[in-house]
Each structure stands twice: as C-alpha cells, then as structure tokens.
C-alpha positions as CSV (number, residue, x, y, z in Angstrom):
1,X,99.7,108.6,-9.5
2,X,100.5,108.8,-5.8
3,X,98.6,105.6,-5.0
4,X,100.7,102.5,-4.3
5,X,100.1,99.7,-6.7
6,X,100.6,96.3,-5.2
7,X,100.6,93.2,-7.3
8,X,100.3,89.6,-6.2
9,X,104.0,88.9,-6.4
10,X,104.7,91.7,-3.9
11,X,103.0,89.6,-1.3
12,X,104.9,86.5,-2.3
13,X,108.2,88.4,-1.9
14,X,107.0,89.5,1.5
15,X,106.2,85.9,2.3
16,X,109.7,84.8,1.2
17,X,111.3,87.5,3.3
18,X,109.3,86.4,6.3
19,X,110.4,82.8,5.7
20,X,114.0,83.9,5.7
21,X,113.4,85.7,9.0
22,X,111.9,82.4,10.3
23,X,115.0,80.6,9.4
24,X,117.1,83.1,11.3
25,X,114.8,83.4,14.3
26,X,112.9,80.1,14.6
27,X,109.8,79.8,16.6
28,X,107.0,79.4,14.0
29,X,105.9,83.0,14.4
30,X,107.1,84.4,11.1
31,X,106.2,81.1,9.3
32,X,102.5,81.8,9.9
33,X,102.9,85.4,8.7
34,X,104.6,84.1,5.6
35,X,101.7,81.8,5.0
36,X,99.3,84.7,5.4
37,X,101.3,86.7,2.8
38,X,101.2,83.8,0.4
39,X,97.4,83.5,0.8
40,X,97.0,87.2,0.4
41,X,99.1,87.2,-2.8
42,X,97.0,84.2,-4.1
43,X,93.8,86.1,-3.4
44,X,95.1,89.2,-5.2
45,X,96.2,87.0,-8.1
46,X,92.6,85.6,-8.3
47,X,90.9,89.0,-7.7
48,X,93.3,91.7,-9.0
49,X,90.8,94.5,-8.1
50,X,91.3,94.1,-4.4
51,X,91.9,97.4,-2.6
52,X,95.3,97.8,-0.7
53,X,93.4,98.4,2.6
54,X,91.5,95.2,2.1
55,X,94.8,93.4,1.2
56,X,96.4,94.6,4.4
57,X,93.3,93.7,6.4
58,X,93.3,90.2,5.0
59,X,97.0,89.7,5.7
60,X,96.6,91.1,9.3
61,X,93.6,88.9,10.1
62,X,95.1,85.8,8.6
63,X,98.3,86.4,10.5
64,X,96.6,86.9,13.9
65,X,94.3,83.9,13.3
66,X,97.1,81.6,12.1
67,X,99.4,82.5,15.0
68,X,96.6,82.2,17.6
69,X,95.6,78.8,16.2
70,X,99.2,77.5,16.3
71,X,99.7,78.7,19.9
72,X,96.5,77.0,21.0
73,X,97.4,73.8,19.1
74,X,100.9,73.8,20.7
75,X,99.4,74.3,24.2
76,X,96.9,71.4,23.7
77,X,99.3,69.1,21.9
78,X,102.7,69.4,23.6
79,X,105.7,67.7,22.1
80,X,106.2,64.2,23.3
81,X,109.7,63.2,24.2
82,X,111.5,60.4,25.9
83,X,113.6,63.0,27.8
84,X,111.1,65.6,29.1
85,X,113.6,67.0,31.7
86,X,116.5,67.3,29.3
87,X,116.8,71.1,29.6
88,X,115.5,71.3,33.1
89,X,118.6,70.2,35.0
90,X,117.3,70.9,38.5
91,X,114.1,69.0,37.9
92,X,116.1,65.9,37.1
93,X,117.3,65.7,40.7
94,X,113.9,65.7,42.4
95,X,113.5,62.6,44.5
96,X,117.2,61.8,44.6
97,X,119.2,61.6,47.9
98,X,122.5,63.3,48.5
99,X,124.8,64.0,51.4
100,X,125.3,67.5,52.5
101,X,128.5,69.2,51.3
102,X,128.1,72.0,53.8
103,X,125.8,71.8,56.8
104,X,122.4,73.5,56.7
105,X,122.5,76.4,59.1
106,X,119.7,78.9,59.4
107,X,117.9,77.0,56.7
108,X,120.6,77.2,54.1
109,X,123.4,74.8,53.1
110,X,124.9,73.1,50.0
111,X,125.1,69.7,48.4
112,X,127.5,68.4,45.8
113,X,125.9,66.8,42.7
114,X,128.4,65.3,40.4
115,X,130.7,68.2,39.7
116,X,128.3,71.0,40.7
117,X,127.6,72.6,44.1
118,X,123.9,73.5,44.7
119,X,122.3,75.6,47.4
120,X,119.7,73.9,49.5
121,X,117.0,75.0,51.8
122,X,115.7,72.9,54.6
123,X,115.8,72.1,58.3
124,X,119.2,72.6,60.0
125,X,121.4,69.5,59.6
126,X,125.1,68.5,60.1
127,X,127.5,68.0,57.3
128,X,127.2,64.6,55.5
129,X,123.6,64.2,56.6
130,X,121.6,62.5,53.8
131,X,118.8,64.7,52.3
132,X,116.2,64.2,49.7
133,X,115.5,66.8,47.0
134,X,111.8,67.5,47.1
135,X,111.5,70.7,45.0
136,X,113.5,73.2,42.9
137,X,113.1,77.0,43.0
138,X,115.4,78.4,40.3
139,X,118.9,77.2,41.3
140,X,118.0,76.3,44.9
141,X,116.8,72.9,46.0
142,X,114.3,72.4,48.8
143,X,115.4,69.3,50.8
144,X,114.1,67.1,53.5
145,X,116.3,65.2,56.0
146,X,116.3,61.4,55.5
147,X,115.2,60.0,58.9
148,X,116.9,56.8,59.9
149,X,114.4,54.0,60.5
C-alpha cells in the first residue's frame, strides 16, 4: 500500500510540465528531458509491469543521452547566419581605423566610435592619431598606430 504506483500518463504530465518550463526558460535543455519523459511513458504504456526504479533509470539515461547528443550536435553544426557578429559589438570594430579621442598615455587612451567612448591599449600616441583596432578584450580595444607611408 505504501508503494507509489506510477502510470504512463504520469510521465506524459511530467513531459508537459517540462515543455512548459522550456517555453519559460528556452535553451533546449528541458525539451530533451520532456522527450525522455514522453518515451518513458510510452514504454510504460507498452510494458505496464515496469518497476518504478527502472522507469526512473530509463528517464535519467534518456535525458542525459539526449542532452549530450544535442550539445555535441550544436557544437559540430553551429547556426549559420549572415550577421555572425550581431551580438558581439566589440568584434565588429576589429580592422577599423579611428582617431584617438584621448591620447594614449602609459598604454591607455580612448577612442570615440559613433556615440560610444571605448578604452584602448597600445603604444603612446597623441590625440587625433589614427589607430587600427586589432583585438578586443572585454570592453577594451587593442590598437596599433597607423604609420604614415
């Protein structure tokens, strides 16, 4: 009487709850757990004598395998986009040339990019010297002085 009786639709309700969580916190993590719950419920429907420990084991293994396969797939097949630097604002400026907004003194200065001021690191230069952005470290640009030919 103290033993918990789980029927197939309990797993399907869990799958539905996990799908709702996926909608609220997208990232495909809970989606694969929901699919595992759905498959576990299907197996229990086909084989009603499955023990609860075996059901939980099947759900756990399916969840771990599905999430791992998805992560590996995502790593090997990145999303192709025509704007790969859309959310990497600093990376968009690599290779561009700007005039210094404040001189570089002791390796630090500033440039004005559109309506933003960015810190820069590079060799000491006077104000209005033209510099090229060669790298980005967080919110700081590494720059090189443009040599007049």
